[in-house]
C-alpha positions as CSV (number, residue, x, y, z in Angstrom):
1,M,-14.6,-7.7,9.6
2,D,-14.9,-11.1,11.3
3,L,-11.5,-12.6,11.6
4,A,-12.6,-16.1,12.4
5,G,-11.0,-18.7,10.2
6,L,-8.4,-16.3,8.9
7,S,-4.7,-16.4,9.2
8,V,-3.9,-13.0,10.7
9,V,-0.7,-11.0,10.5
10,H,-0.2,-8.2,13.1
11,V,2.2,-5.3,12.7
12,K,3.6,-3.8,15.9
13,R,5.3,-0.4,16.0
14,S,7.8,-1.2,18.7
15,Q,10.9,-2.0,16.7
16,S,9.6,-3.6,13.6
17,G,7.5,-6.4,15.0
18,V,5.3,-8.8,13.1
19,G,3.0,-11.4,14.7
20,H,1.1,-14.2,13.1
21,H,-1.5,-16.6,14.4
22,E,-3.3,-19.5,12.6
23,P,-7.0,-19.6,11.9
24,E,-9.3,-20.4,14.8
25,T,-6.6,-19.5,17.4
26,P,-6.9,-16.5,19.7
27,G,-4.7,-13.5,19.1
28,N,-3.0,-14.1,22.4
29,D,-1.4,-17.2,20.7
30,A,0.3,-15.0,18.1
31,Q,4.0,-15.7,17.6
32,Y,5.9,-12.4,17.3
33,E,9.2,-11.8,15.5
34,T,11.0,-8.5,16.0
35,F,13.3,-7.0,13.5
36,A,16.2,-4.7,14.2
37,R,19.5,-4.0,12.7
38,S,21.1,-5.9,15.6
39,N,19.4,-9.2,14.6
40,H,18.8,-11.3,11.5
41,G,22.1,-10.1,10.0
42,I,20.4,-6.8,8.9
43,S,22.9,-4.3,7.7
44,D,21.0,-1.1,7.0
45,E,17.5,0.5,6.9
46,Q,16.8,-0.7,3.3
47,D,17.7,-4.3,4.3
48,L,15.5,-4.0,7.5
49,I,12.4,-2.8,5.6
50,T,13.0,-5.4,2.8
51,T,13.4,-8.2,5.4
52,V,10.1,-7.2,7.2
53,F,8.1,-6.9,3.9
54,S,9.4,-10.3,2.8
55,Y,8.6,-11.9,6.1
56,I,5.0,-10.6,6.0
57,D,4.7,-12.1,2.5
58,E,6.2,-15.4,3.5
59,L,3.6,-15.7,6.3
60,D,1.0,-15.9,3.6
61,G,-1.7,-14.4,5.9
62,D,-5.3,-13.7,4.9
63,V,-5.4,-10.2,6.5
64,L,-3.0,-7.6,7.8
65,V,-4.1,-6.0,11.1
66,G,-2.5,-2.9,12.5
67,Y,-3.0,0.1,14.8
68,N,-2.6,3.2,12.6
69,G,-0.8,0.9,10.2
70,I,-2.3,2.4,7.0
71,D,-2.1,6.1,7.9
72,F,1.2,6.0,9.7
73,N,3.3,2.8,9.7
74,M,3.0,1.8,6.0
75,D,3.0,5.4,4.8
76,F,6.1,6.1,6.8
77,L,7.8,3.0,5.4
78,A,6.8,4.0,1.8
79,K,8.3,7.4,2.3
80,R,11.5,5.8,3.7
81,C,11.6,3.5,0.7
82,A,11.5,6.4,-1.7
83,H,15.1,7.2,-0.6
84,F,16.5,3.9,-1.6
85,D,18.0,3.2,-5.0
86,L,16.0,-0.1,-5.3
87,A,12.9,0.2,-3.1
88,P,11.3,-3.0,-1.9
89,S,7.7,-3.8,-2.9
90,P,5.2,-3.4,-0.1
91,P,3.7,-6.6,1.3
92,A,0.9,-8.1,-0.8
93,L,-1.6,-7.8,2.0
94,Q,-1.0,-4.0,2.1
95,T,-1.6,-3.6,-1.7
96,S,-4.5,-6.1,-1.9
97,G,-6.8,-4.1,0.4
98,Q,-6.7,-6.8,3.1
99,H,-5.2,-4.4,5.7
100,I,-7.4,-3.6,8.7
101,N,-6.6,-0.4,10.6
102,L,-8.1,-0.7,14.1
103,F,-7.3,2.9,14.8
104,T,-9.4,4.6,12.0
105,D,-12.9,4.0,13.4
106,R,-11.9,4.8,16.9
107,K,-10.1,8.0,15.9
108,A,-13.2,9.1,13.9
109,A,-15.4,8.7,17.0
110,C,-13.3,11.1,19.0
111,G,-14.3,14.7,19.3
112,A,-12.0,17.7,19.0
113,G,-9.5,17.7,21.8
114,E,-10.4,14.2,23.0
115,K,-7.5,11.8,23.6
116,W,-7.3,9.1,20.8
117,P,-7.8,5.6,22.0
118,S,-4.9,3.2,22.7
119,L,-4.4,0.0,20.9
120,E,-5.6,-1.9,24.0
121,D,-8.8,0.2,24.0
122,C,-9.4,-0.6,20.4
123,L,-8.9,-4.3,20.8
124,D,-11.1,-4.4,23.8
125,S,-13.9,-2.4,22.1
126,Y,-13.9,-5.0,19.2
127,G,-14.0,-7.9,21.7
128,Y,-10.5,-9.0,20.8
129,P,-8.1,-10.3,23.6
130,V,-5.6,-7.6,24.7
131,P,-2.1,-9.2,24.7
132,K,0.6,-7.8,26.8
133,T,2.8,-5.6,24.7
134,T,6.4,-4.7,25.5
């Protein structure tokens, strides 16, 4: 998918991190917000997940891009939400089919016993800038 002209939301696994960059700007210009119980006045796991999902929706992006986000991150969060009395709705970009998983194609290309590619390898193979992650 060509991301030119799209407002892109990135999901990072370290803590609960969400990045966003405006159309026609490089991914390296993304502004990242991290979410943890120690910031944003978050009190518990349900509040943390609800806050992250709401933030993604508030960004009003055109596409959600993740690295193993569909098969792991969002699936994991959905399973955690199943334990809550009042589970938050997943982000609209997740349920609309506008979620790109950079890991899927790369994983499929690996043979049995081969090491799966890193996020940086995937970004580089698609010609996207590789930002420094922490």
